MIVOLO-189926 format. One record per atom (N, C-alpha, C): atom name; residue in one letter; residue number from 1; x, z, y. Coordinates in nm, 2 decimals, always signed. Example, Ala and Ser with C-alpha at 12.3 -4.5 7.8 and 13.67 -1.06 7.14 Angstrom:
// residues 2
N;A;1;+1.32;+0.78;-0.57
CA;A;1;+1.23;+0.78;-0.45
C;A;1;+1.32;+0.78;-0.33
N;S;2;+1.28;+0.71;-0.22
CA;S;2;+1.37;+0.71;-0.11
C;S;2;+1.29;+0.79;+0.00
//
This chain:
// residues 220
N;X;1;+2.47;+6.52;+11.32
CA;X;1;+2.52;+6.58;+11.44
C;X;1;+2.67;+6.61;+11.43
N;X;2;+2.71;+6.68;+11.32
CA;X;2;+2.85;+6.71;+11.30
C;X;2;+2.94;+6.58;+11.30
N;X;3;+2.89;+6.48;+11.22
CA;X;3;+2.97;+6.36;+11.21
C;X;3;+2.98;+6.29;+11.35
N;X;4;+2.88;+6.30;+11.43
CA;X;4;+2.88;+6.24;+11.56
C;X;4;+2.99;+6.31;+11.65
N;X;5;+2.99;+6.44;+11.64
CA;X;5;+3.09;+6.52;+11.72
C;X;5;+3.23;+6.48;+11.67
N;X;6;+3.25;+6.47;+11.54
CA;X;6;+3.38;+6.43;+11.49
C;X;6;+3.42;+6.30;+11.54
N;X;7;+3.33;+6.20;+11.53
CA;X;7;+3.36;+6.07;+11.58
C;X;7;+3.39;+6.07;+11.73
N;X;8;+3.32;+6.15;+11.81
CA;X;8;+3.35;+6.16;+11.95
C;X;8;+3.49;+6.21;+11.97
N;X;9;+3.53;+6.31;+11.89
CA;X;9;+3.66;+6.37;+11.90
C;X;9;+3.77;+6.27;+11.87
N;X;10;+3.74;+6.18;+11.77
CA;X;10;+3.84;+6.08;+11.74
C;X;10;+3.86;+5.97;+11.84
N;X;11;+3.75;+5.95;+11.92
CA;X;11;+3.76;+5.84;+12.02
C;X;11;+3.81;+5.88;+12.16
N;X;12;+3.78;+6.01;+12.19
CA;X;12;+3.81;+6.06;+12.32
C;X;12;+3.95;+6.12;+12.33
N;X;13;+4.01;+6.10;+12.44
CA;X;13;+4.14;+6.17;+12.47
C;X;13;+4.10;+6.30;+12.54
N;X;14;+4.12;+6.42;+12.47
CA;X;14;+4.08;+6.55;+12.52
C;X;14;+4.20;+6.61;+12.58
N;X;15;+4.17;+6.70;+12.68
CA;X;15;+4.28;+6.78;+12.74
C;X;15;+4.33;+6.88;+12.64
N;X;16;+4.46;+6.91;+12.64
CA;X;16;+4.51;+7.01;+12.55
C;X;16;+4.45;+7.15;+12.58
N;X;17;+4.43;+7.23;+12.47
CA;X;17;+4.37;+7.36;+12.49
C;X;17;+4.48;+7.46;+12.50
N;X;18;+4.45;+7.57;+12.57
CA;X;18;+4.54;+7.68;+12.59
C;X;18;+4.47;+7.81;+12.54
N;X;19;+4.53;+7.88;+12.45
CA;X;19;+4.47;+8.00;+12.40
C;X;19;+4.55;+8.12;+12.43
N;X;20;+4.48;+8.23;+12.48
CA;X;20;+4.55;+8.35;+12.51
C;X;20;+4.50;+8.46;+12.41
N;X;21;+4.59;+8.53;+12.35
CA;X;21;+4.55;+8.63;+12.25
C;X;21;+4.63;+8.76;+12.27
N;X;22;+4.57;+8.87;+12.25
CA;X;22;+4.64;+9.00;+12.26
C;X;22;+4.71;+9.03;+12.13
N;X;23;+4.80;+9.13;+12.13
CA;X;23;+4.85;+9.17;+12.00
C;X;23;+4.74;+9.23;+11.92
N;X;24;+4.76;+9.22;+11.78
CA;X;24;+4.65;+9.25;+11.69
C;X;24;+4.64;+9.40;+11.66
N;X;25;+4.60;+9.48;+11.76
CA;X;25;+4.57;+9.62;+11.73
C;X;25;+4.44;+9.63;+11.66
N;X;26;+4.41;+9.74;+11.59
CA;X;26;+4.29;+9.76;+11.52
C;X;26;+4.18;+9.80;+11.61
N;X;27;+4.13;+9.72;+11.70
CA;X;27;+4.03;+9.75;+11.79
C;X;27;+3.92;+9.64;+11.78
N;X;28;+3.80;+9.68;+11.82
CA;X;28;+3.69;+9.58;+11.82
C;X;28;+3.72;+9.47;+11.92
N;X;29;+3.80;+9.50;+12.03
CA;X;29;+3.82;+9.40;+12.14
C;X;29;+3.90;+9.28;+12.09
N;X;30;+4.00;+9.31;+12.00
CA;X;30;+4.08;+9.20;+11.95
C;X;30;+4.00;+9.10;+11.87
N;X;31;+3.92;+9.15;+11.77
CA;X;31;+3.84;+9.06;+11.69
C;X;31;+3.73;+9.00;+11.77
N;X;32;+3.68;+9.07;+11.86
CA;X;32;+3.57;+9.01;+11.94
C;X;32;+3.61;+8.90;+12.02
N;X;33;+3.74;+8.90;+12.07
CA;X;33;+3.79;+8.80;+12.15
C;X;33;+3.79;+8.67;+12.07
N;X;34;+3.84;+8.67;+11.95
CA;X;34;+3.84;+8.55;+11.87
C;X;34;+3.71;+8.51;+11.82
N;X;35;+3.62;+8.61;+11.78
CA;X;35;+3.48;+8.57;+11.74
C;X;35;+3.41;+8.50;+11.85
N;X;36;+3.42;+8.55;+11.98
CA;X;36;+3.35;+8.49;+12.09
C;X;36;+3.41;+8.35;+12.12
N;X;37;+3.54;+8.34;+12.11
CA;X;37;+3.61;+8.22;+12.15
C;X;37;+3.59;+8.11;+12.05
N;X;38;+3.56;+8.14;+11.92
CA;X;38;+3.55;+8.04;+11.82
C;X;38;+3.41;+7.99;+11.80
N;X;39;+3.31;+8.05;+11.87
CA;X;39;+3.18;+8.00;+11.86
C;X;39;+3.17;+7.85;+11.92
N;X;40;+3.08;+7.78;+11.87
CA;X;40;+3.06;+7.64;+11.91
C;X;40;+3.15;+7.54;+11.84
N;X;41;+3.23;+7.59;+11.74
CA;X;41;+3.32;+7.50;+11.66
C;X;41;+3.26;+7.48;+11.52
N;X;42;+3.13;+7.49;+11.50
CA;X;42;+3.07;+7.48;+11.37
C;X;42;+3.10;+7.34;+11.31
N;X;43;+3.12;+7.24;+11.40
CA;X;43;+3.15;+7.10;+11.35
C;X;43;+3.28;+7.09;+11.28
N;X;44;+3.37;+7.19;+11.30
CA;X;44;+3.50;+7.19;+11.23
C;X;44;+3.48;+7.21;+11.08
N;X;45;+3.38;+7.29;+11.05
CA;X;45;+3.35;+7.31;+10.91
C;X;45;+3.32;+7.18;+10.83
N;X;46;+3.27;+7.09;+10.90
CA;X;46;+3.24;+6.96;+10.84
C;X;46;+3.37;+6.89;+10.79
N;X;47;+3.48;+6.91;+10.86
CA;X;47;+3.60;+6.85;+10.82
C;X;47;+3.65;+6.89;+10.69
N;X;48;+3.62;+7.02;+10.65
CA;X;48;+3.66;+7.07;+10.53
C;X;48;+3.56;+7.07;+10.42
N;X;49;+3.44;+7.01;+10.45
CA;X;49;+3.33;+7.01;+10.36
C;X;49;+3.37;+6.95;+10.22
N;X;50;+3.45;+6.85;+10.22
CA;X;50;+3.48;+6.78;+10.09
C;X;50;+3.56;+6.88;+10.00
N;X;51;+3.65;+6.96;+10.06
CA;X;51;+3.73;+7.06;+9.99
C;X;51;+3.63;+7.16;+9.93
N;X;52;+3.54;+7.21;+10.01
CA;X;52;+3.45;+7.31;+9.96
C;X;52;+3.36;+7.26;+9.84
N;X;53;+3.33;+7.13;+9.85
CA;X;53;+3.24;+7.07;+9.75
C;X;53;+3.32;+7.04;+9.62
N;X;54;+3.45;+7.00;+9.63
CA;X;54;+3.52;+6.95;+9.51
C;X;54;+3.62;+7.04;+9.45
N;X;55;+3.66;+7.15;+9.52
CA;X;55;+3.76;+7.24;+9.46
C;X;55;+3.69;+7.37;+9.44
N;X;56;+3.73;+7.44;+9.33
CA;X;56;+3.66;+7.56;+9.30
C;X;56;+3.72;+7.68;+9.39
N;X;57;+3.85;+7.70;+9.38
CA;X;57;+3.91;+7.80;+9.47
C;X;57;+4.04;+7.75;+9.51
N;X;58;+4.10;+7.82;+9.61
CA;X;58;+4.23;+7.79;+9.66
C;X;58;+4.33;+7.89;+9.61
N;X;59;+4.38;+7.97;+9.70
CA;X;59;+4.48;+8.07;+9.65
C;X;59;+4.41;+8.20;+9.61
N;X;60;+4.31;+8.24;+9.68
CA;X;60;+4.24;+8.37;+9.64
C;X;60;+4.14;+8.34;+9.53
N;X;61;+4.16;+8.40;+9.42
CA;X;61;+4.08;+8.37;+9.30
C;X;61;+3.96;+8.47;+9.28
N;X;62;+3.97;+8.58;+9.35
CA;X;62;+3.86;+8.68;+9.34
C;X;62;+3.85;+8.75;+9.47
N;X;63;+3.72;+8.79;+9.50
CA;X;63;+3.70;+8.86;+9.63
C;X;63;+3.78;+8.98;+9.64
N;X;64;+3.80;+9.05;+9.53
CA;X;64;+3.88;+9.18;+9.53
C;X;64;+4.03;+9.16;+9.56
N;X;65;+4.07;+9.03;+9.56
CA;X;65;+4.21;+9.00;+9.59
C;X;65;+4.24;+8.97;+9.74
N;X;66;+4.13;+8.97;+9.82
CA;X;66;+4.14;+8.93;+9.96
C;X;66;+4.24;+9.01;+10.04
N;X;67;+4.24;+9.14;+10.03
CA;X;67;+4.34;+9.22;+10.11
C;X;67;+4.48;+9.20;+10.06
N;X;68;+4.49;+9.18;+9.93
CA;X;68;+4.63;+9.16;+9.87
C;X;68;+4.68;+9.02;+9.92
N;X;69;+4.59;+8.92;+9.92
CA;X;69;+4.63;+8.79;+9.98
C;X;69;+4.67;+8.80;+10.12
N;X;70;+4.59;+8.88;+10.20
CA;X;70;+4.62;+8.89;+10.34
C;X;70;+4.76;+8.96;+10.37
N;X;71;+4.79;+9.06;+10.29
CA;X;71;+4.92;+9.13;+10.30
C;X;71;+5.04;+9.05;+10.24
N;X;72;+5.01;+8.96;+10.15
CA;X;72;+5.12;+8.89;+10.08
C;X;72;+5.13;+8.74;+10.11
N;X;73;+5.05;+8.66;+10.04
CA;X;73;+5.07;+8.51;+10.06
C;X;73;+5.04;+8.47;+10.20
N;X;74;+4.94;+8.52;+10.27
CA;X;74;+4.91;+8.48;+10.40
C;X;74;+5.03;+8.51;+10.50
N;X;75;+5.08;+8.63;+10.49
CA;X;75;+5.18;+8.67;+10.58
C;X;75;+5.32;+8.60;+10.55
N;X;76;+5.34;+8.58;+10.42
CA;X;76;+5.48;+8.54;+10.38
C;X;76;+5.48;+8.38;+10.37
N;X;77;+5.37;+8.32;+10.33
CA;X;77;+5.38;+8.18;+10.30
C;X;77;+5.28;+8.09;+10.38
N;X;78;+5.15;+8.12;+10.37
CA;X;78;+5.05;+8.04;+10.43
C;X;78;+5.06;+8.04;+10.59
N;X;79;+5.06;+8.16;+10.65
CA;X;79;+5.07;+8.16;+10.79
C;X;79;+5.19;+8.09;+10.85
N;X;80;+5.31;+8.11;+10.80
CA;X;80;+5.42;+8.03;+10.85
C;X;80;+5.41;+7.88;+10.82
N;X;81;+5.35;+7.85;+10.70
CA;X;81;+5.34;+7.71;+10.67
C;X;81;+5.24;+7.64;+10.77
N;X;82;+5.13;+7.70;+10.80
CA;X;82;+5.03;+7.65;+10.89
C;X;82;+5.10;+7.63;+11.03
N;X;83;+5.17;+7.73;+11.07
CA;X;83;+5.24;+7.72;+11.20
C;X;83;+5.34;+7.61;+11.20
N;X;84;+5.43;+7.60;+11.10
CA;X;84;+5.53;+7.50;+11.10
C;X;84;+5.48;+7.36;+11.09
N;X;85;+5.37;+7.34;+11.01
CA;X;85;+5.31;+7.21;+10.99
C;X;85;+5.24;+7.17;+11.12
N;X;86;+5.17;+7.26;+11.19
CA;X;86;+5.10;+7.23;+11.31
C;X;86;+5.20;+7.19;+11.42
N;X;87;+5.31;+7.26;+11.43
CA;X;87;+5.41;+7.23;+11.53
C;X;87;+5.48;+7.10;+11.50
N;X;88;+5.50;+7.07;+11.37
CA;X;88;+5.56;+6.94;+11.33
C;X;88;+5.47;+6.83;+11.36
N;X;89;+5.34;+6.84;+11.34
CA;X;89;+5.24;+6.74;+11.37
C;X;89;+5.24;+6.72;+11.52
N;X;90;+5.24;+6.83;+11.60
CA;X;90;+5.24;+6.82;+11.74
C;X;90;+5.36;+6.74;+11.79
N;X;91;+5.47;+6.76;+11.72
CA;X;91;+5.60;+6.69;+11.76
C;X;91;+5.62;+6.55;+11.70
N;X;92;+5.51;+6.51;+11.62
CA;X;92;+5.52;+6.38;+11.55
C;X;92;+5.64;+6.38;+11.46
N;X;93;+5.66;+6.49;+11.39
CA;X;93;+5.78;+6.51;+11.31
C;X;93;+5.75;+6.51;+11.16
N;X;94;+5.75;+6.40;+11.10
CA;X;94;+5.72;+6.39;+10.95
C;X;94;+5.82;+6.47;+10.87
N;X;95;+5.95;+6.46;+10.91
CA;X;95;+6.05;+6.54;+10.83
C;X;95;+6.02;+6.69;+10.83
N;X;96;+5.97;+6.74;+10.94
CA;X;96;+5.93;+6.88;+10.95
C;X;96;+5.81;+6.91;+10.86
N;X;97;+5.71;+6.82;+10.85
CA;X;97;+5.60;+6.84;+10.76
C;X;97;+5.65;+6.84;+10.61
N;X;98;+5.74;+6.75;+10.58
CA;X;98;+5.79;+6.74;+10.44
C;X;98;+5.87;+6.87;+10.41
N;X;99;+5.94;+6.92;+10.50
CA;X;99;+6.02;+7.04;+10.48
C;X;99;+5.93;+7.16;+10.47
N;X;100;+5.82;+7.17;+10.55
CA;X;100;+5.73;+7.28;+10.54
C;X;100;+5.66;+7.28;+10.40
N;X;101;+5.62;+7.16;+10.35
CA;X;101;+5.56;+7.14;+10.22
C;X;101;+5.65;+7.19;+10.11
N;X;102;+5.78;+7.15;+10.12
CA;X;102;+5.88;+7.19;+10.02
C;X;102;+5.90;+7.34;+10.01
N;X;103;+5.90;+7.41;+10.13
CA;X;103;+5.91;+7.55;+10.13
C;X;103;+5.79;+7.62;+10.07
N;X;104;+5.67;+7.56;+10.09
CA;X;104;+5.55;+7.62;+10.04
C;X;104;+5.55;+7.61;+9.88
N;X;105;+5.59;+7.49;+9.84
CA;X;105;+5.60;+7.47;+9.69
C;X;105;+5.69;+7.58;+9.63
N;X;106;+5.80;+7.61;+9.69
CA;X;106;+5.89;+7.71;+9.63
C;X;106;+5.83;+7.85;+9.64
N;X;107;+5.73;+7.88;+9.72
CA;X;107;+5.68;+8.01;+9.74
C;X;107;+5.55;+8.04;+9.65
N;X;108;+5.48;+7.93;+9.61
CA;X;108;+5.36;+7.95;+9.53
C;X;108;+5.39;+7.95;+9.38
N;X;109;+5.30;+8.02;+9.31
CA;X;109;+5.31;+8.01;+9.16
C;X;109;+5.26;+7.87;+9.12
N;X;110;+5.30;+7.83;+9.00
CA;X;110;+5.26;+7.70;+8.95
C;X;110;+5.11;+7.67;+8.96
N;X;111;+5.02;+7.77;+8.92
CA;X;111;+4.88;+7.75;+8.92
C;X;111;+4.83;+7.74;+9.07
N;X;112;+4.88;+7.83;+9.16
CA;X;112;+4.84;+7.82;+9.30
C;X;112;+4.88;+7.69;+9.36
N;X;113;+5.00;+7.65;+9.32
CA;X;113;+5.05;+7.52;+9.37
C;X;113;+4.96;+7.40;+9.33
N;X;114;+4.92;+7.40;+9.21
CA;X;114;+4.83;+7.30;+9.16
C;X;114;+4.70;+7.29;+9.23
N;X;115;+4.64;+7.41;+9.26
CA;X;115;+4.51;+7.41;+9.33
C;X;115;+4.53;+7.37;+9.47
N;X;116;+4.64;+7.41;+9.53
CA;X;116;+4.67;+7.37;+9.67
C;X;116;+4.69;+7.22;+9.69
N;X;117;+4.76;+7.16;+9.59
CA;X;117;+4.78;+7.02;+9.59
C;X;117;+4.65;+6.94;+9.57
N;X;118;+4.57;+6.99;+9.48
CA;X;118;+4.44;+6.93;+9.45
C;X;118;+4.35;+6.93;+9.58
N;X;119;+4.35;+7.04;+9.65
CA;X;119;+4.27;+7.05;+9.77
C;X;119;+4.32;+6.96;+9.88
N;X;120;+4.46;+6.96;+9.89
CA;X;120;+4.52;+6.87;+9.99
C;X;120;+4.49;+6.72;+9.96
N;X;121;+4.48;+6.68;+9.84
CA;X;121;+4.45;+6.54;+9.80
C;X;121;+4.31;+6.51;+9.84
N;X;122;+4.22;+6.61;+9.82
CA;X;122;+4.08;+6.58;+9.86
C;X;122;+4.06;+6.56;+10.01
N;X;123;+4.13;+6.65;+10.08
CA;X;123;+4.12;+6.64;+10.23
C;X;123;+4.19;+6.51;+10.28
N;X;124;+4.30;+6.47;+10.22
CA;X;124;+4.36;+6.34;+10.26
C;X;124;+4.27;+6.22;+10.23
N;X;125;+4.20;+6.23;+10.12
CA;X;125;+4.11;+6.12;+10.08
C;X;125;+3.99;+6.11;+10.18
N;X;126;+3.94;+6.23;+10.21
CA;X;126;+3.82;+6.23;+10.30
C;X;126;+3.85;+6.19;+10.44
N;X;127;+3.97;+6.19;+10.48
CA;X;127;+4.01;+6.15;+10.62
C;X;127;+4.08;+6.02;+10.62
N;X;128;+4.08;+5.95;+10.51
CA;X;128;+4.16;+5.83;+10.50
C;X;128;+4.13;+5.72;+10.60
N;X;129;+4.00;+5.71;+10.63
CA;X;129;+3.96;+5.59;+10.71
C;X;129;+3.95;+5.62;+10.86
N;X;130;+4.00;+5.74;+10.90
CA;X;130;+4.01;+5.76;+11.05
C;X;130;+4.11;+5.67;+11.11
N;X;131;+4.08;+5.63;+11.24
CA;X;131;+4.17;+5.54;+11.30
C;X;131;+4.28;+5.61;+11.38
N;X;132;+4.39;+5.54;+11.41
CA;X;132;+4.50;+5.58;+11.49
C;X;132;+4.55;+5.72;+11.45
N;X;133;+4.59;+5.73;+11.32
CA;X;133;+4.62;+5.86;+11.27
C;X;133;+4.76;+5.91;+11.30
N;X;134;+4.85;+5.83;+11.34
CA;X;134;+4.98;+5.87;+11.38
C;X;134;+5.05;+5.94;+11.26
N;X;135;+5.10;+6.06;+11.29
CA;X;135;+5.18;+6.14;+11.19
C;X;135;+5.10;+6.17;+11.07
N;X;136;+4.97;+6.19;+11.08
CA;X;136;+4.88;+6.22;+10.97
C;X;136;+4.88;+6.10;+10.87
N;X;137;+4.88;+5.98;+10.92
CA;X;137;+4.89;+5.86;+10.84
C;X;137;+5.02;+5.85;+10.77
N;X;138;+5.13;+5.89;+10.84
CA;X;138;+5.26;+5.88;+10.78
C;X;138;+5.27;+5.99;+10.67
N;X;139;+5.21;+6.11;+10.70
CA;X;139;+5.21;+6.21;+10.59
C;X;139;+5.14;+6.16;+10.47
N;X;140;+5.03;+6.10;+10.49
CA;X;140;+4.95;+6.05;+10.37
C;X;140;+5.04;+5.95;+10.29
N;X;141;+5.11;+5.86;+10.36
CA;X;141;+5.19;+5.77;+10.29
C;X;141;+5.30;+5.84;+10.22
N;X;142;+5.36;+5.94;+10.28
CA;X;142;+5.47;+6.01;+10.21
C;X;142;+5.42;+6.08;+10.08
N;X;143;+5.30;+6.14;+10.09
CA;X;143;+5.24;+6.20;+9.97
C;X;143;+5.21;+6.10;+9.86
N;X;144;+5.16;+5.99;+9.90
CA;X;144;+5.13;+5.88;+9.81
C;X;144;+5.25;+5.83;+9.74
N;X;145;+5.36;+5.83;+9.81
CA;X;145;+5.49;+5.78;+9.76
C;X;145;+5.57;+5.88;+9.69
N;X;146;+5.52;+6.00;+9.68
CA;X;146;+5.59;+6.11;+9.61
C;X;146;+5.70;+6.17;+9.69
N;X;147;+5.70;+6.15;+9.82
CA;X;147;+5.81;+6.20;+9.90
C;X;147;+5.77;+6.34;+9.97
N;X;148;+5.65;+6.38;+9.95
CA;X;148;+5.60;+6.51;+10.01
C;X;148;+5.49;+6.57;+9.92
N;X;149;+5.49;+6.70;+9.91
CA;X;149;+5.39;+6.77;+9.84
C;X;149;+5.27;+6.79;+9.94
N;X;150;+5.16;+6.74;+9.90
CA;X;150;+5.04;+6.74;+9.99
C;X;150;+4.96;+6.87;+9.98
N;X;151;+5.02;+6.98;+10.01
CA;X;151;+4.95;+7.11;+10.01
C;X;151;+4.84;+7.12;+10.11
N;X;152;+4.73;+7.19;+10.08
CA;X;152;+4.61;+7.19;+10.17
C;X;152;+4.65;+7.25;+10.30
N;X;153;+4.74;+7.35;+10.31
CA;X;153;+4.78;+7.41;+10.44
C;X;153;+4.85;+7.31;+10.52
N;X;154;+4.94;+7.23;+10.46
CA;X;154;+5.01;+7.13;+10.54
C;X;154;+4.92;+7.01;+10.59
N;X;155;+4.84;+6.97;+10.49
CA;X;155;+4.74;+6.86;+10.53
C;X;155;+4.64;+6.91;+10.63
N;X;156;+4.59;+7.03;+10.62
CA;X;156;+4.49;+7.08;+10.71
C;X;156;+4.55;+7.10;+10.85
N;X;157;+4.67;+7.15;+10.86
CA;X;157;+4.73;+7.16;+10.99
C;X;157;+4.75;+7.02;+11.06
N;X;158;+4.78;+6.92;+10.98
CA;X;158;+4.80;+6.79;+11.03
C;X;158;+4.66;+6.73;+11.07
N;X;159;+4.56;+6.75;+10.99
CA;X;159;+4.43;+6.70;+11.02
C;X;159;+4.37;+6.77;+11.15
N;X;160;+4.39;+6.91;+11.15
CA;X;160;+4.35;+6.98;+11.26
C;X;160;+4.41;+6.94;+11.39
N;X;161;+4.54;+6.91;+11.39
CA;X;161;+4.61;+6.86;+11.51
C;X;161;+4.56;+6.73;+11.55
N;X;162;+4.53;+6.64;+11.45
CA;X;162;+4.47;+6.51;+11.48
C;X;162;+4.34;+6.52;+11.55
N;X;163;+4.26;+6.62;+11.52
CA;X;163;+4.13;+6.64;+11.59
C;X;163;+4.15;+6.73;+11.71
N;X;164;+4.27;+6.76;+11.75
CA;X;164;+4.31;+6.83;+11.87
C;X;164;+4.26;+6.97;+11.86
N;X;165;+4.27;+7.04;+11.75
CA;X;165;+4.24;+7.18;+11.73
C;X;165;+4.37;+7.26;+11.76
N;X;166;+4.36;+7.37;+11.82
CA;X;166;+4.47;+7.46;+11.84
C;X;166;+4.52;+7.52;+11.71
N;X;167;+4.64;+7.57;+11.72
CA;X;167;+4.69;+7.64;+11.60
C;X;167;+4.60;+7.76;+11.56
N;X;168;+4.55;+7.83;+11.66
CA;X;168;+4.46;+7.94;+11.63
C;X;168;+4.34;+7.89;+11.55
N;X;169;+4.28;+7.78;+11.60
CA;X;169;+4.17;+7.73;+11.52
C;X;169;+4.20;+7.69;+11.38
N;X;170;+4.32;+7.63;+11.37
CA;X;170;+4.36;+7.58;+11.23
C;X;170;+4.38;+7.70;+11.14
N;X;171;+4.44;+7.81;+11.19
CA;X;171;+4.45;+7.93;+11.10
C;X;171;+4.32;+7.99;+11.07
N;X;172;+4.23;+8.01;+11.17
CA;X;172;+4.10;+8.07;+11.15
C;X;172;+4.02;+7.99;+11.05
N;X;173;+4.02;+7.86;+11.06
CA;X;173;+3.93;+7.78;+10.97
C;X;173;+3.99;+7.77;+10.83
N;X;174;+4.12;+7.78;+10.82
CA;X;174;+4.18;+7.79;+10.68
C;X;174;+4.14;+7.92;+10.62
N;X;175;+4.14;+8.03;+10.69
CA;X;175;+4.10;+8.16;+10.63
C;X;175;+3.95;+8.15;+10.60
N;X;176;+3.87;+8.09;+10.68
CA;X;176;+3.73;+8.08;+10.65
C;X;176;+3.70;+8.00;+10.53
N;X;177;+3.78;+7.89;+10.51
CA;X;177;+3.77;+7.81;+10.39
C;X;177;+3.81;+7.89;+10.26
N;X;178;+3.92;+7.97;+10.27
CA;X;178;+3.95;+8.05;+10.16
C;X;178;+3.84;+8.15;+10.12
N;X;179;+3.78;+8.21;+10.22
CA;X;179;+3.68;+8.31;+10.20
C;X;179;+3.55;+8.25;+10.15
N;X;180;+3.51;+8.14;+10.21
CA;X;180;+3.38;+8.07;+10.17
C;X;180;+3.39;+8.03;+10.02
N;X;181;+3.51;+7.98;+9.98
CA;X;181;+3.52;+7.93;+9.84
C;X;181;+3.52;+8.05;+9.74
N;X;182;+3.60;+8.15;+9.77
CA;X;182;+3.61;+8.26;+9.67
C;X;182;+3.48;+8.34;+9.66
N;X;183;+3.40;+8.35;+9.77
CA;X;183;+3.28;+8.43;+9.78
C;X;183;+3.15;+8.36;+9.76
N;X;184;+3.16;+8.23;+9.73
CA;X;184;+3.03;+8.15;+9.73
C;X;184;+2.94;+8.19;+9.62
N;X;185;+2.99;+8.25;+9.51
CA;X;185;+2.91;+8.29;+9.40
C;X;185;+2.87;+8.44;+9.40
N;X;186;+2.90;+8.50;+9.51
CA;X;186;+2.88;+8.64;+9.52
C;X;186;+2.80;+8.67;+9.65
N;X;187;+2.75;+8.79;+9.66
CA;X;187;+2.68;+8.83;+9.78
C;X;187;+2.77;+8.91;+9.88
N;X;188;+2.90;+8.91;+9.85
CA;X;188;+2.99;+8.99;+9.94
C;X;188;+3.01;+8.91;+10.07
N;X;189;+3.00;+8.99;+10.18
CA;X;189;+3.02;+8.93;+10.31
C;X;189;+3.16;+8.95;+10.36
N;X;190;+3.22;+8.86;+10.43
CA;X;190;+3.35;+8.88;+10.48
C;X;190;+3.34;+8.99;+10.59
N;X;191;+3.45;+9.08;+10.59
CA;X;191;+3.45;+9.18;+10.69
C;X;191;+3.43;+9.13;+10.83
N;X;192;+3.34;+9.18;+10.91
CA;X;192;+3.32;+9.13;+11.04
C;X;192;+3.43;+9.18;+11.14
N;X;193;+3.48;+9.30;+11.12
CA;X;193;+3.57;+9.35;+11.21
C;X;193;+3.69;+9.42;+11.13
N;X;194;+3.80;+9.44;+11.20
CA;X;194;+3.91;+9.51;+11.14
C;X;194;+4.02;+9.41;+11.10
N;X;195;+4.13;+9.46;+11.04
CA;X;195;+4.24;+9.38;+11.02
C;X;195;+4.22;+9.28;+10.91
N;X;196;+4.12;+9.29;+10.82
CA;X;196;+4.10;+9.20;+10.71
C;X;196;+3.99;+9.10;+10.74
N;X;197;+3.93;+9.11;+10.85
CA;X;197;+3.83;+9.01;+10.89
C;X;197;+3.90;+8.87;+10.93
N;X;198;+3.82;+8.77;+10.94
CA;X;198;+3.88;+8.64;+10.97
C;X;198;+3.95;+8.65;+11.11
N;X;199;+3.88;+8.71;+11.21
CA;X;199;+3.93;+8.72;+11.34
C;X;199;+4.06;+8.81;+11.34
N;X;200;+4.05;+8.93;+11.27
CA;X;200;+4.16;+9.02;+11.26
C;X;200;+4.28;+8.96;+11.20
N;X;201;+4.27;+8.88;+11.09
CA;X;201;+4.38;+8.82;+11.03
C;X;201;+4.44;+8.70;+11.11
N;X;202;+4.35;+8.63;+11.18
CA;X;202;+4.39;+8.52;+11.27
C;X;202;+4.48;+8.58;+11.38
N;X;203;+4.43;+8.69;+11.44
CA;X;203;+4.51;+8.76;+11.54
C;X;203;+4.64;+8.81;+11.49
N;X;204;+4.64;+8.86;+11.37
CA;X;204;+4.77;+8.91;+11.31
C;X;204;+4.87;+8.80;+11.29
N;X;205;+4.82;+8.69;+11.23
CA;X;205;+4.91;+8.57;+11.20
C;X;205;+4.96;+8.52;+11.33
N;X;206;+4.88;+8.50;+11.43
CA;X;206;+4.92;+8.45;+11.56
C;X;206;+5.03;+8.54;+11.63
N;X;207;+5.00;+8.67;+11.61
CA;X;207;+5.10;+8.77;+11.67
C;X;207;+5.23;+8.76;+11.60
N;X;208;+5.23;+8.74;+11.47
CA;X;208;+5.36;+8.73;+11.40
C;X;208;+5.43;+8.60;+11.42
N;X;209;+5.36;+8.49;+11.43
CA;X;209;+5.42;+8.36;+11.44
C;X;209;+5.46;+8.34;+11.59
N;X;210;+5.40;+8.42;+11.68
CA;X;210;+5.44;+8.40;+11.82
C;X;210;+5.55;+8.49;+11.87
N;X;211;+5.60;+8.57;+11.77
CA;X;211;+5.72;+8.65;+11.80
C;X;211;+5.68;+8.79;+11.85
N;X;212;+5.55;+8.83;+11.84
CA;X;212;+5.52;+8.97;+11.87
C;X;212;+5.49;+9.00;+12.01
N;X;213;+5.47;+8.89;+12.09
CA;X;213;+5.44;+8.92;+12.24
C;X;213;+5.30;+8.98;+12.25
N;X;214;+5.29;+9.07;+12.35
CA;X;214;+5.17;+9.15;+12.36
C;X;214;+5.06;+9.06;+12.41
N;X;215;+5.08;+8.96;+12.50
CA;X;215;+4.98;+8.87;+12.55
C;X;215;+5.06;+8.75;+12.60
N;X;216;+5.02;+8.63;+12.55
CA;X;216;+5.10;+8.51;+12.58
C;X;216;+5.02;+8.39;+12.55
N;X;217;+5.06;+8.28;+12.61
CA;X;217;+5.00;+8.15;+12.57
C;X;217;+5.06;+8.11;+12.43
N;X;218;+4.98;+8.10;+12.33
CA;X;218;+5.03;+8.07;+12.20
C;X;218;+5.03;+7.93;+12.16
N;X;219;+4.95;+7.84;+12.22
CA;X;219;+4.96;+7.70;+12.19
C;X;219;+4.89;+7.63;+12.31
N;X;220;+4.93;+7.50;+12.32
CA;X;220;+4.87;+7.42;+12.43
C;X;220;+4.86;+7.28;+12.39
//
């Protein structure tokens, strides 16, 4: 079923999505907005299945580091990288993708960089045979030629845009991937509400990358 939905998304020209989000205050309403809005997108998890299966962890190495990741790497590096890469893919801008990847390389530790590149390589391989890839295909070629670092955040933003996912979706699913991988050998559940939940962090990142507007169209 998931594969069928993905195939349909590849073949059909879909109307662009518009997402409205409030500023990320610590209220149930903010997280509930994103939780309710994101339902019905389970097929997106299929896109990242190869990464979950073949890579042990990404940037978060322990469940206890989740809050530290949220306050540090997510805010300073991953959130801006996802935004920049998604916007570059939207603009068919390969140079922008390469620049976003270079910035991320400079921000990550050597070990984190290696894991990020490994995960990006897995995702590129799993989407290699999709048709009419546009800038995603050009990004793949640049990575293969050593002209671009294929970080998972950069590749995922490009893949997500190819499947016509909004930036908000791309951020939320990246966070879900990080959590699923670091917590898969434990019984710890991701916080359902609050600033460190998937929805809360997505709202926070979108608020920061959209310039702090209280309520606005954040992507289309």
